[in-house]
C-alpha positions in Angstrom: 13.1 -13.2 -12.0 12.0 -16.8 -12.0 9.9 -17.9 -9.0 8.6 -21.2 -7.9 4.9 -21.8 -8.5 4.4 -22.2 -4.8 6.0 -21.2 -1.5 6.0 -24.6 0.1 9.8 -24.6 0.4 9.7 -21.5 2.8 9.6 -22.0 6.5 6.3 -20.8 7.8 7.9 -18.2 10.0 9.2 -16.5 6.8 5.7 -15.8 5.5 4.8 -12.2 6.5 1.9 -11.9 8.9 0.6 -8.7 7.5 1.1 -7.5 3.9 0.2 -4.0 2.9 0.0 -3.0 -0.8 0.1 0.3 -2.6 -1.7 -0.6 -5.9 -0.2 1.8 -8.4 -0.3 1.9 -12.2 -3.9 1.5 -13.2 -4.1 4.7 -15.2 -0.7 4.1 -16.8 -1.7 0.6 -17.8 -4.8 2.0 -19.6 -3.0 4.9 -21.3 -0.3 2.6 -22.6 -3.1 0.7 -24.4 -4.9 3.7 -25.6 -7.8 3.1 -23.2 -9.7 5.3 -20.8 -8.1 5.4 -17.3 -11.2 3.7 -15.8 -10.4 0.6 -17.8 -7.2 0.3 -15.9 -9.2 0.5 -12.6 -11.4 -2.3 -13.9 -8.5 -4.5 -14.7 -6.9 -3.6 -11.4 -10.1 -4.9 -9.6 -9.5 -8.3 -11.3 -6.0 -8.3 -10.0 -7.3 -7.6 -6.5 -9.5 -10.7 -6.7 -6.5 -12.8 -7.8 -4.2 -11.5 -5.0 -6.8 -11.7 -2.3 -7.7 -15.3 -3.2 -4.0 -16.3 -3.3 -3.4 -14.7 0.1 -6.4 -16.6 1.5 -4.9 -19.8 0.1 -1.5 -19.1 1.6 -3.2 -18.3 5.0 -5.0 -21.6 4.9 -2.1 -23.8 3.7 0.9 -22.0 5.3 -0.5 -20.1 8.2 0.0 -16.6 6.7 -0.5 -13.9 5.9 -3.2 -13.1 8.4 -3.8 -9.6 7.0 -3.8 -8.0 3.6 -4.3 -4.3 3.5 -4.9 -2.6 0.2 -4.6 1.2 -0.4 -7.8 1.6 -2.4 -8.7 5.3 -2.3 -6.8 8.1 -0.6 -8.1 11.4 0.8 -6.1 13.0 -2.0 -7.9 11.0 -4.7 -10.9 13.3 -4.4 -8.9 15.7 -6.5 -9.1 13.5 -9.5 -11.7 14.2 -12.3 -15.3 13.9 -11.0 -16.1 11.2 -13.6 -13.2 9.1 -12.5 -14.1 9.4 -8.8 -17.7 8.6 -9.5 -16.6 5.5 -11.4 -14.4 4.4 -8.6 -17.2 4.7 -6.0 -19.5 2.6 -8.1 -16.7 0.1 -8.7 -16.3 -0.3 -4.9 -20.0 -0.9 -4.6 -19.9 -3.5 -7.4 -16.8 -5.1 -5.9 -18.2 -5.6 -2.5 -21.5 -7.0 -3.9 -19.7 -9.4 -6.3 -17.0 -10.5 -3.9 -18.9 -11.3 -0.8 -19.6 -14.8 -1.9 -15.9 -15.2 -2.7 -15.0 -13.9 0.8 -17.4 -16.4 2.4 -16.1 -19.3 0.3 -12.5 -18.5 1.2 -13.2 -17.7 4.9 -12.1 -14.1 4.5 -13.0 -11.4 7.0 -13.5 -7.9 5.7 -12.4 -4.7 7.5 -12.2 -1.1 6.4 -9.9 1.7 7.6 -10.2 5.4 6.8 -12.6 8.3 7.3 -16.2 7.4 6.5 -17.0 11.0 5.8 -17.7 11.9 2.2 -18.2 8.3 1.2 -21.5 7.8 -0.7 -24.3 6.1 1.3 -24.4 3.2 -1.1 -20.7 2.5 -0.5 -21.3 2.7 3.3 -24.2 0.3 3.0 -22.3 -2.3 1.0 -19.3 -2.0 3.4 -21.6 -2.5 6.4 -23.2 -5.5 4.9 -19.9 -7.0 4.0 -18.6 -6.4 7.5 -21.6 -8.1 9.0 -21.6 -11.1 6.7 -17.9 -11.9 7.1 -17.4 -11.0 10.8 -17.3 -14.6 11.9 -14.8 -15.7 9.3 -11.5 -16.9 10.7 -9.1 -16.9 7.7 -7.4 -14.0 6.0 -8.5 -10.5 7.0 -8.9 -8.2 4.0 -8.6 -4.6 4.9 -9.5 -1.9 2.4 -8.0 1.6 3.1 -10.8 3.7 1.7 -10.9 7.5 2.0 -7.6 7.0 3.9 -4.6 9.2 4.6 -2.0 8.4 7.3 -1.5 11.9 8.5 -5.3 12.3 8.9 -5.3 9.0 10.8 -2.6 10.3 13.2 -4.5 13.6 13.6 -7.7 11.7 14.5 -5.7 9.5 17.0 -4.2 12.6 18.7 -7.5 14.3 19.0 -9.1 11.2 20.5 -6.2 10.9 23.0 -6.5 14.6 23.8 -10.2 14.2 24.6 -9.5 11.3 27.0 -6.9 13.5 28.7 -9.3 16.4 29.0 -12.0 14.1 30.4 -9.5 12.8 33.0 -9.6 9.2 31.6 -5.9 9.3 30.6 -2.8 11.1 32.1 -0.3 12.7 29.7 2.5 10.6 31.1 0.5 7.5 30.3 0.7 8.2 26.5 3.1 5.8 24.9 3.5 4.0 21.6 0.9 1.4 22.6 -1.7 4.1 23.5 -1.1 5.8 20.1 -1.3 2.5 18.2 -4.5 1.7 20.0 -6.2 4.9 18.7 -5.2 4.4 15.1 -7.7 3.0 12.5 -5.6 -0.2 12.6 -6.0 -0.8 16.4 -5.9 -4.5 17.1 -4.0 -5.3 13.9 -0.3 -6.3 13.7 1.9 -3.7 11.9 2.7 -4.7 8.3 5.8 -6.8 7.9 5.9 -6.3 4.2 4.9 -3.2 2.1 4.6 -3.9 -1.6 4.4 -1.0 -4.1 3.8 -1.6 -7.8 4.6 0.4 -10.9 8.2 1.1 -9.7 7.4 4.3 -7.6 9.8 4.8 -4.7 7.6 6.5 -2.2 5.0 5.6 0.5 2.3 8.1 -0.4 1.0 8.9 3.0 0.2 5.2 3.7 0.4 3.7 7.1 3.3 5.9 8.1 3.2 4.9 11.8 2.6 1.3 11.1 5.3 0.6 8.5 8.2 1.9 10.7 9.9 -1.5 10.5 8.2 -3.0 7.4 10.3 -4.5 4.7 9.8 -2.7 1.3 9.4 -4.5 -2.0 8.9 -2.3 -5.1 7.8 -4.1 -8.2 8.2 -2.4 -11.6 5.0 -4.2 -12.7 1.8 -2.1 -13.1 -0.9 -3.2 -10.7 -3.3 -4.6 -13.4 -0.4 -6.9 -14.5 0.7 -7.9 -11.0 0.1 -11.6 -10.6 0.6 -14.4 -8.2 4.2 -14.9 -9.3 4.9 -11.2 -8.5 3.3 -11.7 -5.0 5.5 -14.7 -4.4 8.5 -12.8 -5.5 7.7 -10.1 -2.9 7.2 -12.7 -0.2 10.5 -14.4 -1.1 12.3 -11.1 -1.0 10.9 -10.6 2.5 11.9 -14.2 3.5 15.5 -13.5 2.4 16.0 -10.5 4.6 17.4 -10.3 8.1 15.0 -8.2 10.1 16.8 -6.4 13.0 14.2 -3.8 14.0 17.0 -1.3 14.7 19.2 -3.7 16.6 22.5 -5.2 15.6 22.8 -8.6 13.9 24.4 -10.3 16.8 25.3 -13.4 14.7 27.2 -11.3 12.2 28.7 -9.1 14.9 30.1 -12.1 16.8 31.5 -13.5 13.5 33.2 -10.1 12.9 34.6 -9.9 16.4 35.9 -13.5 16.2 37.6 -12.8 12.9 39.6 -10.0 14.5 40.9 -12.1 17.4 
């Protein structure tokens, strides 16, 4: 599909405020080329830089997106071979060290969601330093979902709410969607408007299950290491072309249909 080199023709209200991405296909990209799987992760990290930088530019020039959330490492990923997991942990360390300057140059604020347990101390140290150095930035917020699983997130939220009820700080009848959302890792963030998944896989893989209830889905056949700015623009254009009803009727089309029957 041909896409314009920019999105300047789109109304600003058609740019998603929050884009979430499932970055899939690193391993397949490497295997197709007869390389070790870790080489796919390395190339995928370069793609992250390109997509993050482009989203920061779009935020500056067009007012959005405000948030970009990347599914970086799931709780299930610990089941992968030890050598691959070790490589990924070191890659996160190297990424945070090398990209802090880029974040500062592009006014990007860094955040992390997921369980901190089991993450190596060097990873935690680099995350903390990046959080501290970028906390006053006002442009794009880059969120890494690291050691993340949506079911675990919901379990943690329910346990936190249960403790508040037990301590008398919250009544059961006060528990509503806002209370639950406020206890998720993403508390304070808008829900994703657009969920992009690469490599053609048609599943959400335990990712932001509560938050993507009304997100528009865009599945790209492109493997993540080959996913470029044009692919990102294609996803945003697909989002802009859709009529979001959030479970309600399209009143305009409904009125047209009624009028045609009169």
